[in-house]
C-alpha positions in Angstrom: -2.4 -10.6 -12.0 -4.3 -13.4 -13.3 -4.6 -16.4 -11.3 -6.3 -19.9 -11.6 -7.8 -21.0 -8.5 -8.5 -24.6 -7.8 -11.5 -25.7 -5.3 -11.2 -29.2 -4.5 -13.7 -29.2 -1.5 -14.3 -32.4 -3.5 -11.2 -34.0 -4.1 -8.5 -33.9 -7.1 -7.5 -36.5 -9.9 -5.2 -36.4 -12.4 -7.9 -36.3 -14.6 -10.2 -34.0 -12.9 -7.0 -31.4 -13.0 -6.9 -31.7 -16.9 -10.7 -31.9 -17.2 -11.1 -28.7 -15.0 -8.8 -26.3 -17.0 -10.6 -27.7 -20.0 -13.5 -26.3 -18.7 -11.8 -22.9 -17.8 -10.6 -22.3 -21.1 -7.4 -24.5 -21.8 -6.4 -25.0 -25.2 -8.4 -28.5 -25.9 -7.0 -29.2 -29.1 -3.3 -28.8 -28.2 -4.1 -30.7 -24.9 -5.4 -33.6 -26.6 -2.9 -33.4 -29.2 -0.4 -33.5 -26.1 -2.1 -36.6 -24.5 -2.3 -38.2 -27.8 1.5 -38.4 -27.8 1.0 -41.0 -25.5 -2.4 -42.7 -25.6 -3.8 -43.1 -29.6 -7.4 -41.1 -28.8 -8.0 -39.6 -25.7 -11.8 -38.4 -25.5 -13.4 -35.6 -23.8 -17.2 -35.3 -23.2 -19.5 -33.4 -21.3 -21.1 -35.1 -18.2 -23.6 -34.6 -15.1 -22.6 -35.0 -12.0 -25.2 -34.7 -9.2 -26.9 -31.7 -11.4 -23.4 -30.4 -12.3 -22.0 -29.9 -16.0 -18.7 -31.2 -16.1 -16.1 -31.8 -18.7 -14.6 -35.7 -18.7 -11.6 -37.0 -19.8 -11.3 -40.5 -21.0 -7.6 -41.7 -21.9 -8.4 -45.7 -23.0 -5.3 -46.3 -21.2 -4.9 -50.3 -20.0 -2.7 -50.7 -16.5 1.1 -51.1 -16.4 4.1 -51.2 -13.6 7.2 -48.8 -14.6 9.9 -47.3 -13.0 10.8 -43.6 -13.3 13.4 -44.3 -15.9 10.6 -45.9 -18.0 8.3 -42.8 -17.2 11.2 -40.2 -18.3 11.4 -42.6 -21.7 7.5 -42.3 -22.5 7.5 -38.3 -21.6 11.0 -37.5 -23.6 9.2 -39.5 -26.7 6.2 -37.4 -26.5 8.2 -34.5 -27.1 7.5 -33.6 -30.5 3.6 -33.3 -29.2 4.3 -31.3 -25.8 5.4 -27.7 -25.3 9.0 -27.5 -23.9 7.3 -25.9 -20.4 4.7 -28.8 -20.2 7.3 -31.6 -20.8 9.4 -29.7 -18.1 7.0 -29.7 -15.4 5.7 -33.3 -16.1 9.0 -34.5 -15.2 9.0 -32.5 -12.4 5.7 -34.0 -11.2 6.9 -37.7 -11.7 10.3 -36.9 -9.7 7.9 -35.9 -7.1 6.1 -38.6 -7.2 9.2 -41.2 -7.4 10.2 -39.3 -4.6 6.8 -39.9 -2.3 7.3 -43.3 -3.6 10.4 -44.3 -2.4 9.9 -42.4 0.6 7.0 -44.9 1.6 8.5 -48.3 0.2 12.4 -47.8 0.0 14.8 -47.3 -3.0 14.0 -48.8 -6.4 10.5 -48.8 -6.6 8.5 -49.6 -9.5 5.4 -47.0 -9.9 2.3 -48.7 -10.3 -1.2 -47.0 -11.1 0.8 -43.7 -11.8 3.2 -45.2 -14.3 0.3 -46.8 -16.4 -0.1 -44.7 -19.8 -3.4 -43.1 -18.3 -1.4 -41.0 -15.6 1.3 -40.1 -18.3 -1.3 -39.0 -20.1 -3.2 -36.9 -17.6 0.4 -35.4 -16.4 1.1 -34.4 -20.0 -2.8 -32.8 -20.3 -2.8 -30.8 -16.9 0.6 -28.8 -17.5 -0.2 -28.7 -20.9 -3.3 -27.0 -20.4 -2.0 -25.0 -17.5 0.8 -22.9 -19.9 -1.8 -23.0 -22.5 -4.1 -20.7 -19.9 -1.0 -18.4 -19.3 -2.2 -17.4 -15.8 0.5 -15.5 -13.7 -0.1 -17.6 -10.5 -2.0 -20.6 -9.2 -4.0 -21.2 -5.6 -6.0 -23.8 -4.1 -8.1 -23.7 -1.7 -8.6 -26.6 0.8 -8.1 -29.8 -0.6 -11.0 -32.8 0.4 -8.8 -36.3 0.8 -11.1 -38.7 2.2 -11.5 -41.2 4.8 -11.6 -45.0 5.3 -9.5 -47.6 3.3 -8.5 -48.3 0.0 -7.1 -51.1 -1.7 -4.0 -51.2 -4.1 -1.2 -52.8 -5.8 0.9 -53.3 -2.2 -2.5 -54.1 -0.3 -5.3 -52.4 1.6 -4.1 -49.0 3.0 -5.7 -46.0 5.0 -7.0 -42.7 3.3 -5.2 -40.6 2.1 -2.7 -43.1 0.5 0.7 -42.7 2.0 2.0 -41.6 -1.4 -0.4 -38.6 -1.4 0.7 -37.8 2.7 4.4 -37.8 1.3 3.6 -36.0 -1.4 1.5 -33.5 0.4 4.0 -32.7 3.4 6.1 -29.6 2.9 3.6 -28.6 -0.2 2.2 -25.7 2.0 -1.1 -27.2 0.6 -4.3 -27.4 3.6 -6.2 -30.5 3.6 -9.6 -31.5 4.7 -11.1 -34.9 5.2 -14.3 -34.0 3.2 -17.5 -35.1 3.0 -18.1 -39.3 2.4 -16.0 -42.3 2.6 -12.9 -43.2 0.1 -9.6 -41.7 -1.5 -10.8 -38.3 -2.4 -7.4 -37.1 -3.4 -5.2 -39.4 -5.5 -1.4 -39.3 -5.6 -1.5 -37.6 -9.2 -3.6 -35.1 -8.5 -1.7 -34.6 -5.0 1.4 -34.2 -7.5 0.5 -31.8 -9.7 -1.4 -29.4 -7.1 2.1 -29.2 -5.2 4.0 -28.9 -8.8 1.7 -26.0 -9.8 1.8 -23.6 -6.6 5.2 -24.2 -6.5 6.4 -23.1 -9.8 3.5 -20.1 -9.6 2.9 -19.7 -6.4 0.0 -17.1 -5.6 -2.0 -15.8 -2.5 -5.3 -14.5 -2.7 -7.0 -11.6 -1.3 -10.0 -10.2 -3.5 -10.5 -11.2 -6.8 -13.1 -10.9 -9.9 -14.1 -14.1 -11.2 -13.3 -14.1 -14.9 -14.2 -18.1 -15.9 -15.1 -21.1 -14.3 -15.4 -24.7 -15.1 -15.8 -28.1 -13.8 -14.0 -31.3 -14.3 -15.7 -34.4 -13.7 -14.2 -37.4 -11.6 -15.2 -41.2 -12.6 -17.5 -42.0 -9.8 -21.0 -40.8 -10.0 -22.8 -40.8 -6.0 -26.4 -39.8 -6.7 -26.6 -36.8 -4.1 -22.4 -35.4 -4.2 -21.1 -34.2 -7.4 -17.8 -35.6 -8.1 -16.6 -32.5 -9.6 -13.3 -30.4 -9.5 -13.9 -26.5 -9.9 -11.0 -24.2 -11.4 -11.3 -20.3 -11.6 -9.6 -18.3 -13.9 -10.0 -14.9 -11.7 -8.3 -11.2 -11.5 -6.9 -10.6 -8.2 -7.0 -7.3 -6.7 -5.7 -4.8 -4.3 -1.8 -3.5 -3.4 0.9 -5.3 -4.6 1.2 -8.3 -2.8 5.1 -9.1 -1.1 6.8 -11.5 -2.8 6.1 -14.9 -2.4 7.9 -17.3 0.1 8.7 -20.7 0.2 10.9 -23.1 2.0 13.6 -25.2 1.1 16.8 -27.2 2.3 20.3 -26.6 1.4 22.6 -29.6 0.9 26.5 -29.5 0.8 29.2 -31.5 0.6 33.2 -30.9 0.1 35.2 -32.7 -2.7 38.5 -33.0 -3.9 38.8 -35.7 -5.6 36.3 -35.0 -8.5 37.1 -33.7 -12.0 35.3 -30.6 -13.6 33.5 -32.7 -16.3 32.0 -34.9 -13.3 31.0 -32.3 -10.9 29.3 -30.5 -14.2 27.4 -33.4 -15.5 26.5 -34.3 -11.5 25.1 -30.4 -11.7 22.7 -31.2 -14.6 21.7 -34.6 -12.9 20.1 -32.8 -9.8 19.0 -30.4 -11.6 16.7 -33.1 -13.6 16.3 -34.7 -10.5 14.1 -31.8 -9.3 16.6 -29.5 -7.3 15.6 -26.1 -7.4 19.4 -25.1 -8.3 22.7 -26.5 -7.8 26.1 -25.1 -8.0 30.1 -25.7 -7.2 32.4 -23.6 -5.5 36.1 -23.5 -5.4 37.4 -24.1 -2.1 40.9 -24.5 -0.5 40.4 -27.4 2.3 42.7 -29.1 4.7 46.3 -29.6 3.9 45.8 -27.2 1.1 44.3 -29.3 -1.3 42.2 -27.7 -3.7 38.6 -28.6 -3.9 34.8 -27.8 -4.4 31.5 -26.9 -2.2 28.9 -28.6 -4.3 25.7 -27.0 -2.8 22.0 -28.1 -4.0 18.8 -26.3 -3.3 16.0 -28.9 -2.8 12.3 -28.8 -2.0 12.0 -30.6 1.2 10.1 -33.1 -0.3 12.9 -34.0 -2.9 16.0 -33.4 -0.2 16.8 -37.6 0.9 16.6 -38.6 -2.7 18.7 -35.5 -3.7 21.3 -36.3 -1.1 21.6 -39.6 -2.3 22.0 -38.6 -5.7 25.0 -36.4 -4.7 26.9 -39.6 -2.8 26.1 -41.8 -5.8 27.2 -38.8 -8.5 30.1 -37.6 -6.4 31.2 -40.4 -4.7 31.2 -38.2 -0.9 30.9 -40.0 2.4 28.8 -37.2 3.7 26.1 -34.2 2.8 25.1 -31.7 5.1 21.5 -30.5 5.3 20.3 -27.2 6.7 16.8 -27.8 6.5 13.8 -24.8 6.2 15.6 -22.1 4.5 13.2 -19.4 3.8 14.0 -17.6 0.4 11.9 -14.5 -1.4 10.9 -15.8 -4.7 9.8 -13.9 -7.5 6.7 -14.8 -9.2 7.4 -16.8 -12.8 5.9 -17.7 -16.0 7.4 -20.0 -18.8 5.5 -19.6 -22.2 6.2 -19.9 -25.7 7.2 -17.1 -28.5 7.4 -16.0 -31.5 10.5 -15.1 -32.8 11.9 -14.4 -36.5 15.7 -15.3 -37.6 16.9 -14.9 -40.6 13.3 -15.1 -42.3 12.7 -18.3 -39.7 10.0 -18.3 -37.7 10.3 -20.0 -34.5 8.7 -20.7 -31.2 10.6 -20.5 -27.9 9.9 -21.3 -23.9 10.9 -17.8 -22.3 10.7 -17.6 -18.6 9.6 -14.1 -17.1 10.0 -13.0 -14.0 7.6 -10.6 -12.0 7.3 -8.1 -9.7 4.4 -5.6 -9.0 2.6 -6.7 -12.3 5.2 -6.0 -14.4 8.6 -7.9 -16.1 11.4 -7.3 -14.5 14.1 -10.0 -16.0 13.5 -12.1 -19.2 15.4 -15.0 -20.4 15.0 -17.8 -23.2 15.9 -21.9 -21.9 19.1 -21.7 -23.1 19.1 -25.4 -24.1 16.9 -24.7 -26.7 18.0 -21.5 -27.7 21.2 -23.1 -28.5 19.5 -25.4 -30.8 18.2 -23.6 -32.7 21.2 -21.6 -33.1 23.1 -24.4 -34.4 20.0 -25.4 -36.4 20.0 -22.2 -38.2 23.6 -21.2 -38.1 23.5 -18.0 -36.4 25.1 -16.9 -33.1 23.5 -18.1 -29.7 23.2 -14.3 -28.6 21.7 -13.8 -31.4 18.9 -16.2 -30.5 18.8 -15.1 -26.9 18.4 -11.5 -27.8 15.7 -12.3 -30.0 13.5 -14.2 -27.7 13.8 -11.6 -25.0 12.5 -8.8 -27.1 9.4 -11.0 -28.4 8.8 -12.1 -24.8 9.2 -8.0 -23.5 7.0 -6.9 -26.3 4.0 -9.4 -26.0 4.3 -8.8 -22.1 3.9 -5.0 -23.1 0.4 -6.0 -25.1 -0.8 -8.1 -22.3 -0.2 -5.5 -19.6 -2.4 -3.2 -22.2 -5.1 -5.4 -23.1 -5.2 -5.7 -19.4 -5.3 -2.0 -18.0 -6.3 0.1 -20.9 -6.8 2.8 -18.8 -2.9 2.8 -18.0 -3.6 2.6 -14.5 
């Protein structure tokens, strides 16, 4: 299994993560183009940090305060230059950031530092870089947080910043104070690493290092290399058990909401970061027909999703069953080339893996539907072509990674 390992012994920030992935072999042209959809001319250079050669990414952006809705508009405007899987992940990263900000400061907050174009470009760049590497999992070694105090838009605060703590809560990431004073892990860095390990969970045993690289931070202390190391590794040994993560189960009963409203509400829950959302017909008291609306939520997003359920459905109460453990398959989302009616297109496809083999492969339906409408063909034809292309590509990868057939 090919896994990306982050070693944030000196901390992590959004630009450092993007730079480390580039140094590890991510597609520089694709990453720069994606970031260029938000900032005019991002530049990449090699710098020295206490004797270590590292990649540094510059966005050249100015500060800006935005709401989550403002940030999401900026992300959607960048869609033509950003791969669909990376853009979806970038949306989830900012939902994480918004949830953490609301937990610390209350609802209806504005993003401050993390709402600026440089942060948006860093998130887009990091997500694009991750998917360009085609890894099957992400693991993070103990994450250095820093110590002391710092000054931000809300005044002086202890390190780690309250938003960083809220982001790491329930993420499963292991933390350490780190060496020296100052903020080593930023909220953007914490949100990215938490999303990476949630989307592509991986556990480490013995492994072989295939590639490594360093991403540089802005500060350059003389005796400490301010860098983040990323390593591409191949894990060895017996097949691992299915990964386990923790989710909260949110439920409410409604009997005065139309099917159209419920359908739109489920879409809103998914866009806000729910792992899944569903509605089941039920018979309520006094024989009234109704629906049981169920939302599977990451623990960090449970409170905000419960509020969203109340707003969208008009319900007066949401039950929360916390800390439900679930087994999750390894999954990847990548783009494949499909040829339909003489037209060559790229489509995002989600694959489920077990013991190094694909057992489930499915194209993203919305994208497949849009392509079917564009070409004037049945959507099932597009879905079938995408699945065949993904399985063919997976077979090539297995043959390449295991030429002896063992």
